[in-house]
C-alpha positions in Angstrom: 79.8 94.9 146.1 81.9 92.3 147.7 81.1 89.8 150.5 82.7 87.2 152.6 81.4 84.3 154.6 83.3 84.6 157.9 81.8 81.5 159.5 78.8 79.3 159.0 76.4 82.0 160.3 77.8 85.4 159.3 78.4 87.1 156.0 80.1 90.5 155.8 78.9 92.6 152.8 80.7 95.7 151.6 78.8 98.0 149.2 80.6 100.5 147.0 79.6 103.8 145.4 76.4 103.4 143.3 75.5 100.0 144.6 71.9 99.7 145.6 71.3 98.1 149.0 68.1 96.0 148.4 69.2 94.6 145.0 72.7 93.8 146.4 71.4 92.0 149.5 68.9 90.0 147.5 71.8 88.9 145.2 73.7 87.7 148.2 70.6 85.9 149.5 70.1 84.1 146.2 73.8 83.2 145.7 74.2 81.9 149.3 70.7 80.2 149.4 69.6 82.2 152.5 66.2 81.2 153.7 66.2 83.1 157.0 68.5 85.9 158.3 68.8 89.1 160.2 70.5 92.1 158.6 72.2 95.1 160.2 74.4 97.8 158.7 75.7 101.3 158.4 77.3 103.5 155.8 76.6 106.5 153.6 73.9 107.0 150.9 73.2 109.6 148.3 69.7 108.6 147.5 67.1 106.8 149.6 63.5 105.9 149.0 61.7 104.9 152.1 58.1 104.6 153.1 55.5 104.6 155.8 52.7 102.1 155.6 49.1 103.4 156.0 47.2 100.3 157.2 43.6 101.5 156.5 44.5 102.4 153.0 46.9 99.4 152.6 49.4 101.6 150.8 53.0 102.8 151.4 53.7 106.5 151.1 57.2 106.8 149.6 59.6 109.5 150.5 62.7 110.2 148.4 65.7 112.0 149.8 68.8 112.9 147.7 72.0 114.4 149.0 74.6 113.5 151.6 73.3 111.1 154.2 74.9 108.9 156.9 73.1 105.6 157.1 72.6 105.5 160.9 70.9 102.1 160.9 69.9 99.4 158.4 68.0 96.6 160.1 65.7 93.9 158.9 65.2 90.3 157.7 65.7 88.1 154.8 63.4 85.2 154.4 61.3 83.8 151.5 57.9 84.3 149.8 56.7 81.6 147.5 60.1 80.0 148.0 62.0 83.0 146.6 64.3 85.4 148.6 62.3 88.2 150.2 63.6 91.3 152.1 62.0 93.4 154.8 64.4 96.3 155.7 64.0 99.5 157.6 66.5 102.4 157.4 67.4 105.5 159.3 69.5 108.2 157.8 71.0 111.4 159.1 71.3 114.6 157.0 74.0 117.3 157.1 72.1 119.1 159.9 71.9 116.0 162.0 68.2 115.4 161.5 67.1 111.8 161.2 64.7 110.4 158.6 63.5 106.8 158.5 61.1 104.2 157.2 60.6 101.0 155.3 63.5 100.8 152.8 62.5 100.6 149.1 65.8 101.7 147.6 69.1 103.2 148.6 72.1 104.1 146.5 75.5 104.1 148.2 77.6 107.3 148.1 80.8 106.0 149.7 80.5 102.6 151.3 78.2 100.4 153.5 79.2 97.7 155.9 76.4 95.1 156.4 76.3 92.0 158.5 74.0 89.2 157.5 73.4 86.7 160.3 71.9 83.5 159.0 69.3 81.8 161.2 68.5 78.1 161.3 65.3 77.0 159.5 63.1 79.0 157.1 60.0 81.2 157.2 57.9 81.9 154.1 55.5 84.9 153.8 51.9 85.2 152.8 49.8 88.3 152.0 47.5 89.3 154.9 44.1 90.2 153.7 43.5 92.2 156.9 46.6 94.5 156.5 47.7 94.0 152.9 51.2 93.2 154.1 53.3 90.2 153.4 53.6 88.6 156.8 55.4 85.6 158.2 53.6 82.4 157.8 54.2 79.9 160.6 
């Protein structure tokens, strides 16, 4: 992984083969002291673990895909929970037949490269666990 601050609000991140997306972006967030940001990206992955949240059961169902996948879209936020970097990312990937798969991103391993833009936002937002949904939600 390499990254570059291109101005006061934007960081370009390049991930390389075998880099893991969530771990890499949390490393950048920690090193750059990011308290609030938007994330978007694209690239190629060889393994992705993504989930769909079941609100009544308050549980994610994880789906793991392995093979050749284009990362059609990576989107989400970086903020904090209990003052530490926290990520909430969603991903959509396309398989070799052109079918799309998506969900909440747990883990994704890069096969070739990924190009990700982090847009820092002014201020900060911390999260708290919602008793109603079981999710870690923004606390205003």
